[in-house]
N, C-alpha and C positions, 0 to 999 in steps of 0.2 A: 473760624473759631467755633468749636462744637462743645458746649458746656452741658448739653442735655442728653447724655447717654446713660441710661439707667436700666433697671430690670435685669434680664437674663444676661445681656452683654456687658454689664457693668464692669466686670473684671478686666475687660479688654482696655478700658479707659485708664486703669491703674498702671501707669507706666513706671512710676517711681516706687519700686518695692521697698526701698530703704525707708521712704517717707511714710509708706503704709505701715511698716513695722513700728516706726516712731509713734504714729497717731494711735494705732491699736494699743500699744503698750501704755500710752498715757491714759487712754480710757480705761483699760484694765486696772491700772494702778489706782484709779479713782472709783473702783467698784463695779465697773461695767463688764467684767470678763465673762459673765455668763452669756452675753449677747454675741460673743465672737468665737466661742470655743470650738464650734464645729466648722464654721465657714472659713476662718482664717487659715487652718491647716490644709484646706484644699487649695488655697492660693499660694501659701508659703509653707512647704513641707518642713516638719521638724521644728517649727516655730513654737516656742514655749511662752505662754502668756504669763506675765508677772501677776501675782495675786495681791490683792489688797487685804487689809486686816478684816474688812467687812464689806461684802458685796451690797450693792444697792438693793437687790432683791430681798436679801436678808433683812435689811434695815426697814424696808417697806412692809414686810411681813410682820416684823417684831413691833412696829409702830403704826398699827392700824388706825389709831385715833389721831396720830400726828399728820399734819398736812403734807401729802405726798408732793405737792408743788414745791414746797420749800426744800425737801430732801432732794428731789430731782434737780431743781434749779441750782442749789449749792454745788452739787457734784459736777453738773455740766459747766457751771461758770468756772470752776477751778480748771476743768479740762480745756475750755476755750482760751483761758488766759495763757495756758502753756503752749497751745497749738498755733497761735499767731493770727495775723491779720484776717485771713479768710474766715476762720471760725469766730473771731471776735465780731466781725461784721455780721455774720450769720446770727449770732447771739443778740446783737443790737437789733436786728430785724425781729427776732422772737419777742424782744421786750415791747414791741408795739402791737403784738397780736393779742389784744385783749379779747378778741372774739373767740379765741381758742384756749388760752391759758389762764390759770387762776392768778390772782393778785400776788400771791406769795412767790410763785414762779417768776412773774414779771418783775418783781422787786429785785430778785437775784440777777436777772439778765440786765437790769438798768445799772447795776454796779460795774458792768463791763466798760472799760475805757480803751481807746485806741493805744496799743502799745507797739509802736512801729520803730523800726530801726531808722536812724537818721540817714539822709541822702546827702552826700557831699556835693558841692557845687561842681567839682570836676565831673562827677557822674551825671549831674543834671545838664551841664553844658554839652556833654557828648550827645545826649539825646536831643537837645535843642539844635545843635549843628546838623545832626542826621536828619531831623524833621525839616529843617529849612533847606537842606542840600547845600549849604555854604556856612562859613564862620558866622556866628551870631552877631559879631561886631559889625557886620555889613548892614544889619537891620536895626540893631539896638545900640544907642550910644552908651548905655550902661545897664547893668543888671546887678542888683544888690545880691551878693552871695549868701546872705543870711535869709532863710525862708521865713515868710510871714504866716505860713500855715502848713501843717504836716498832717496828712491823713493816711489811711490804709491804701489808697490807690494813687493819690497824687501829692505833689509838693508845689507850693505857691511861692513865687518870687515877684518882687517889685522890679519894674524896669522902665526905661525911657527910650522912645523911638528917636531917630535922628532929628525929626522935626519938633522935638520937645514934648511930644504927648506922653503923659504918664500912663503906663499900662501895667497889667497884671499878667504874669506868665505861669500857667499851670501845666506842669510837666508830670507825665506818667512815670511811676517808679520803675526802675530798671528790673526787667525780668518778671514784673508783677503778673502779666498775663499768664505766663507759663506756670508760676507758683499757684495762681488762682484756679487754673484749669485742673492741675494735679490735685489740689486740695479739694476742689469741688467734686471730682470723680470719686475720691475717697469718702467725702461727706455723703454722697448718694449711696455708696456701698454700706456705710455705717447706718444710715437711716433705714435702708432695706432690712438689715440684720436685726435692728432694734424692733422694727415692726413685726418681724416674724416671730419674735420671742414674747413680746409684751402686747397683750390685747388692749391694755389701758392706753399705751402710747400709739398703737396702731389706729385707734379711732380718732386720734388727734390729727392724723394725716401728715406726719412729719415729712414724708417723702414728697408730698404735694408742696409743702412749704419750701423744700429745697429746690423743687423745680421752679417755683415762683421766684426764689432768690437768684436762680441762674438767669432768668430773664432780666432782672434788674441789674445784675452784675454785668452782663454783656453790654447793656446800654451805658453803664457808668464807665466801662473800660475804653469805650470809643468816644473821644472828645469831640469828633465831628457831629455826633448826635446832639451833644450838649449845645454846640453852636447853633445847629438848626433849630433846636427847641426854643432857644432865646429869641431867635428871629421871628419864629411863628408866634410866640406869646407876645412879643412887642407889637406885631401887626394886629393881633386880636384886641389888645388893650387900646391901641390907637383907633380901631374901628368903632369902639364903644366910647370913645371920648375920654379914656382914662389916662392918656399920655401926659396930661397936665398934673396928674397925681402920682402916678408910678413912673419910675425911670429905669430902663433896661440898658445896661452897659453895651456899648458898641463892640461887636465881635470883629476882629481882624482875621477874616477867613483866609486871606492870602498868605498869612503867616502861620495858620493853624493846620493841624493834621489829627490823625487818630491818636497820636501819642502826645500832642501838645496843643494848648489853646491859648491865644493871645486876646485879651479884652481890655477895654478902657478901665482905668482905675477909678473906683468911686471914692469921693471924698466926703466922709460923714462918720456918724457914730452908729454902730450896730445896736439893735434893740436889746440884744443879750446883755449889754452893759447898762444895767438899770440905773446905777448910781449916776453915771455920766449923762444919761439922757433924761434924768428926773426933772430937771428944770424946763425941758421942752415938752413935757407930757400934755400940758394944756393946749399947745399948738398942734401936737401930733394927733390927739384924740379925734377931733372932727375930721382931720385929713385921712386918718386911717379908717374911720367909720365909713366915710364917703367912698374911699378906695376900695374897701372890702365889699361894699354893696355892689359896686361896678364889677369887682372881681367875680363875685357870685353870679352876676347877671351874665358875664361872659361864659362862665362854666355852664349855666343853664341853657344858653343859646347854642354853643358849639362843643361843649363837652371837654375842652382841653384846658388843663390847669396845672399850676405849679404844685408838686405834691410833697414839697419839703420845706414849707414856709415856717421854720422855727425862728426864734429871735436873732440867731447868728446870720440868717440870710436876709434880714430886713435892715436897711440903713436909713437913718434920717440924715438927708443930704444938706449941704450948705445952701443949696438954692430953694430949700423948703419942700422938696419932693421926697417921696419914699423910694429908695433904690432897692432892687432885687438882684440876688446873685444865685449861683449854683443851680443850673438847669439840667442836671444829670438825670434827676428822677421827676418825671412828669406823669400825669394821669390823663386817661382819656375814656369817656363814656360814650357809647353809641346813642343814636336817637332813642332807641328803645330803652337803653339803660337810664337815660335822662328822664324819660317818662316815668319809669319805675321810681327814680330818685324823688321826683316831684310828688309822686303819689305817696311815698313813704313819709316825706316831710309834711305834706298836707294831712296825712292820717295822724301824725304826731301832734300837729297843731290843733287838730279837732277831736283828738283822743278816740279815733275810730279804730278800736283794738282789732276787730275782725279783719277789716281791710288792710291794717298794717301787717298782720300775720300773713295774709295771702300775697301781698306784695313782696315781703321778704322771702317767702317760699318760692316765689317766681324767679328770684335772682340768686338764692343761696345754694349751697351744696350739702347733700345729705345722703347717707347710705340707705336709710329706710324712711318711709314717709311717716312723720311724727303724728301723734294724736292731736289733731287740730284744736278740738275743744279744750283739751288740757293746756295746750300752748297759749290759746287766747286767754283763758282764765289767768295763767301765770303772768302774761303781759299786762293784763288789767291790774293784777295785784301790784306789780312793780311800778306802774304808772299812776296808780290811784293817789299817791301823796302829791302829785303835781296838779291833779284836777282842781279847778277853781282858782289856780294862780293865773295872773296875767302873763302874757308873753314875756314881758320885762322881768317878771319875778322867777321865770323858769330858766333853770340852768341847762343850757343846751348839752354840755358835756355829760352831766349827770344823767339826763334823760337818755342820751344815746348809749351810754355805758350800761345803763340798767337793762336796756332792750338787748344789747349785744350779749350781755352776761346771761340773760334769760334764754336766748337762742343757743348759746353754748351748752347749757344744761340739757337741752333737747337734742344735742349733737347736730346742730345746724351751723354751718360755717360759711363765711363770706368768700367768694372768689377773689383773686388777686386785685382786680380793677376796683372792686367795691371796698375791699379793705383799705386800699390807697385813698379813695374818696373820703371815708369816714376818718381815717387817721389824719388826713390833711385838715379836715374841718376841726377835729379835736385840737390839733396843733395850733391852728389859727385862733381858736377860742382861748388857747393858753397864752398866746402872745400878749393879748390885752390884759388878761388877769395878772400876768407877771409884772406889768407896768402899772397895775392898779387903775387901768382904764375902764370906764363904764361902757363896755362894748358887749352886746349880746347877739349872737349869730341868729337866733330865732327871730329877733326883732328885725334884723336886716333882711332875712329871707321871706318874712311873712307877706309883705306887700307884693313881691315878685311872684311868689308861689300862688297867691290868690288870683293875680292878674293872669298868670299862665293857665290856671285851671279854668278861669272864665273864658279865656281866649280859645281853649281846646274845644269849645262848642260852637266855633264859627262854622258857617255853612260849608266852606271849602274843605275844612278838615273832616266834617261829618260825612260829606260826600265821598271823599277819598277813602275813609275808613270803610264806608258801606260798600263801595266798589271792590275793594280788596277783600272784604269778608265774603261778598258774593262770589268773587273769583275763586277764593279758597274753597268755599263750599261746593262750587261746580267741579273743581278739580278733585276734590275729596270724594265726591259722588261717583266719579269715574274710576278713581284708583282704588278705593277701599274694597269694593266687591272683587276686583281682580286679585288684590293682594291676600284677601281672606281666602280665596280659592287656592292660590299658589301656597299659602302658608299651611292650609289643612292637608294638601296633598303631600307637601314636603314632610309635615309632622308624621303623617301616616307611613310614608315610605321609610322613614328612619326608625320606625318602630316605637315612637314616643307615645303614641296614642292609637286609637282605632280610627278607621276612616268610615264615614257615614256616606253611603251611596243610596240616593233615592232614584232607583230605576223608574223611568216612566214619568218623573217629575221635573225633567229639565225645562219644560215649558214654563212651569210655575216659577222656577228659579230665575229664568229670563224675565218673566213679568215683574218680579220683585225688583230686579236690577233696573228695568225700564221705568218702574214707578218712582224709584229713588231719583233717577235722572230727571224725570218729569217734575218732581217737587223742587229740585235744585234749579231748573230752568224757570219755573214759576216764581221762586223766591228771588232770583236775580232780576227777572223782568219787573217785579214789584219794586225792587230797590231802585232800578233805573227810572221807572215811572214816578215813584215818590220823590226821588231827587229832582226830577224835571219840574214837578209841581212846586217843590220847595223853592225853586229859583225864581218863580213868577213873582214879579213885583220888585225884584232887585234892580235898583237904578244904576248899578255899577257895570252891568254887562249889556252887550249889544242886543237889540231886540228886533223882531219882525212881527208886526201887528200886535205889539205890546207883549209879545212872548219871547223870552231870551232864545237866542239861536242854539245855545247848548242844550236847552230844554227839548228842542225838536230832535237833536241828535240822540239824546237820552231816550226820548219816546220812540225813535225809530229802532234803536237797539232793543228796547223793551218789546216792541211789536215783533221784531224778528225772533226773539226768544220765545215769545208766546206761540208763534206759528210752529217753531220747532217742537215746543212742548205739546201742542195739539197733535203733531204728527206722531210723537211718542206715545201719546194717550191712546191713539187708535190701535197701537200694537198690544196694549194691555188687555 
């Protein structure tokens, strides 16, 4: 399944011309005709775009003082509502991108609701039989024909295995993959055309968001991925001792496939039903508080986390545990990403504005480098109201949204994996607030963050970082002179600039190169020698004559590098 065909080849993915006509006509009817007038006639000759009473470009020009986000959001919402599941799902994704869009635009997108056609049990049972490779009655003693959940991608039924186990059966909608692929290709085409016409929309990076959407969509369409995600999360929670707090339903992989997933039915009350769960809040609060603390700890240690923990995916079970469901959208941060995340949260906790800005610039996306001094000043301004408050008094969501809003003003955006992290944290923070629970994520993260920052200065970690730094420096000292030479030659050959030829100075150039290599060898030798000295006195390592054996190894390497450095020095 290839959902990610964009750019020059985009028209090749638009296989359903009648659907393209329908989509473009709906956009044109709602005022977006100016964005398609040239491109659409190249694909569909003699196609006449319907005109709206007033184009969106005219309205934006006439209402310069009016919030453009509200105008654009309202028109797009009406389009998405007519266009169906794929576009509604995309609009719902846009509603969570507070790092890109204004509040008025977000408000319009949040009004979108799943408007999906019902799936009859006959249709669902055909998919179940096809997935199982046999009649479903051979596996299930019964399936309730009335779905308990209906969404844009799947339909959920309750059932029972022959051994009496109650299960939930999630079935992919008939032909949904084909419909999504068709609509996605057209969506990519639409995004490309809009960005060509509007500079204001182009800098928002709509086509990039469409690409991110395609990645999430591919994962959600394959229910095998959801089953694997649930198993991985269950193992992670168990490894951190959280299986006595959280409960992950058992997946019946032998009955599951790409189109269908069978899992244990959870008996409990979802957190989204605030009135029904109100009497249990006193019991749930300490449980959820401890559970979230462990949940954050697992994320900080391995970077894998549930990215869609809204109230509907939390259950308070009859056995007193918290059940989790819906593992289609998961997030993952690399070790480097987790280090950045820890540094960002630590900077927020300590109000280190400069470090906060540099950490965000390290992970964010931007077309041009912003004015760092102005950005730091703006961050200081939005965070100054929180200075002096205790961690318990500080609202995590407000702080994070203030920072993200400031980054957006400077046209700095978060990549997909980071947007998922912060959206998950804001959603988690909202779960407790919706139930009037006194839970604050800053307080939960504070102790772990401080411990991790303190642990980052362990000998082993410092030595590892120093060794890699020295290796990178040594590698760079060899590569940079060569690449500079190749670059200048290629630059001159193509006529982009002039070529500087120092006839008779080749020896001096070689001497400079040798000097750089000598310095890099000296630096790396110093790192190895210093690391060896640093280990002396450590009682946890094997020693010879009270000196750790690894110290001898490091000193031997340092000595070898020094000899090579002296050999290079004689050439200078």
